[in-house]
C-alpha angles and dihedrals in degrees: 000000000000097000127041111266092221101085096188105037092111090073099047098096092048094046098045109108094009124124131034118317117246115263092246126016100173133026123230112267133209115277089238121084092213125082127180126199101206128204093354133151109245126209098190097181087214079088127026096232137077124256109215126213098013134152120213120197121204120199112187108314096338139079101247101183144343136184145122108323094237091060098043129096113204113215114251114263094024120147105243122211114195107231098180109144092002133107124228117203140153119288118258127258124219102200100192118046140131103220124180116128096071100170091054104027105036094073090054089062095044097047086057094051095255104140099162131045135181106217112210104201110036141192132165086276092076090050089054091048090053093051092047092051091050090051092048091241089119133032101232144114130275106269130219111180144186120221122255116312114276114215141157128264118297091029115185085232093060116197092353090076127064101244123204130189103179142030089255091055090047091055090047092052092051092046090051094051092046091051089050090059102258116143096193137047130200119214122200143204106270098061117115118236098254093048091046092053090048091052092049091050093048092049093049091050089056096044094247123152115241121216115182153178114212108262118233087240093059145043129241088245089062090052089051090051089052089050098225111186100243140004115210127221092000082280113185096013091092091060093044090053098042109024086227120131111249136216132153129293112356100018092049092049091045091052090053092053088057095046113131111230091204089070096051102083094052093046091048090051090049088053091052092048090052093051091228119155124219132210104197099189090198091170091072090054092050105035100048095053094037094059101026091100097024105044091148088069091056096046089052091061110112096233092060088076088069096053118101111258090239091066095041091051092048093049090051091054093046091052089066090061097050112110114244093232092060095100097049093047091046093052091050092056099038096086094053093045092051090046091055092049088053090048090054091049094046091049091054097251120165111256133186132196114239137154109191090227133205093042115126109299093005107115117197112256096356092067090058090072090048088055092051089052091049092051090047090052088053088061106263112139123235098251093056092043089055090049091050090051095049127010095024092053089054091048091052091053092048089247101117109163092012094089139344094065138074099231136125111282096019121127111272097246102139143150128209114210141172116245132004117306090196086068102029123025091190091077086073091065095074111030116189088227142345132218120204120183088341095309111126120214123181117216094239090058093046089049090054089057091049091050092048089051091049092054091049093046091051090051092050092049091050091050091050091050092049091050092050091050095048113103113251117246 
């Protein structure tokens, strides 16, 4: 993609912390620090089968013990949650988001079972959001974040991006982000080849993860040779498979419709050999075209009521600029794109689940389930989708055993659902409750917060409309 999919990321740092705080950001918790899920079915994700009749004990923010209920002793004074007929599994990880309005957006992730996010354009704001969620001061996911976007001169993001014009400047930008405590960098499309290679080398020397678009000056094959950690949006593969110049949205979609399937197997194998991960973000490719000429259908979806008016207003404005042929071009390329995702999967490539929320029509949390459905439609079975959304996300981040599994010592990021997600992914859409960093939130309480937000948002929208209709003095 030749322009960043996130249309509004330039305003994130200015918007973070603006607006009224939600009425309630965290629900009261039990006085005890110990919670026990009793007689529950456990999907540990360390194994792809369900353990029946288990009890799982949480102490603080960690899983303290688990085992068959008959053999477990629950500590005195524990809060007991009856798990009969329910399934406990690790929380989900959205590995490509742009997260800034924590008080309003964090609950959207959590109510959908998303307990971990990888933020792809970071500031100190995301670090603060992470700390607040850990403390229970904010209902929100655990946050892993890159530093600010690194781009070449004349970036479309202007002063909001860190722009570099030489290998020396590239090294300096990486050094600065490393010194500021970031463990990941994100490289963008306007970087020249020499500077890009210098940035990759500097990041590798410092043990930093590298997430990347394919620069206009390079090919995706060159990124594979450099063994960057992850490529976002399948960016660059469409040109490698079609020979057609790309550019979001129409040119990218057009390139996919000309992709040659005969090239896919070799390119997938090359990706595997390089050890490079991919975050396909298929939802962006499907949602934007789907609603480009029928936005009223999207804005009628019930979850849109819970989205901050700033995002809804921005999406409405962006819809006016979407070319009318977007849907037809997107449909033409969808088959080839899905086929390449399946080629990556069949070859054994490393894949992550990411949404690129909050792009137009990509609602935080809710869109994660749309992405699972899209990946399922591409031919990936449920058990591997669940692994991608949990244990594989942790493996990518170098956090194996820290989250993404239900095992002793792991972080208590968990979701409690009805039914068996190995059979039916839709049960993930409405968890009975969600635990983040050991903080337990029942769905009914989360729903109350969403409804309170919706009422406030409706009032704010009405006030803005009244102000715009008032005659100027």
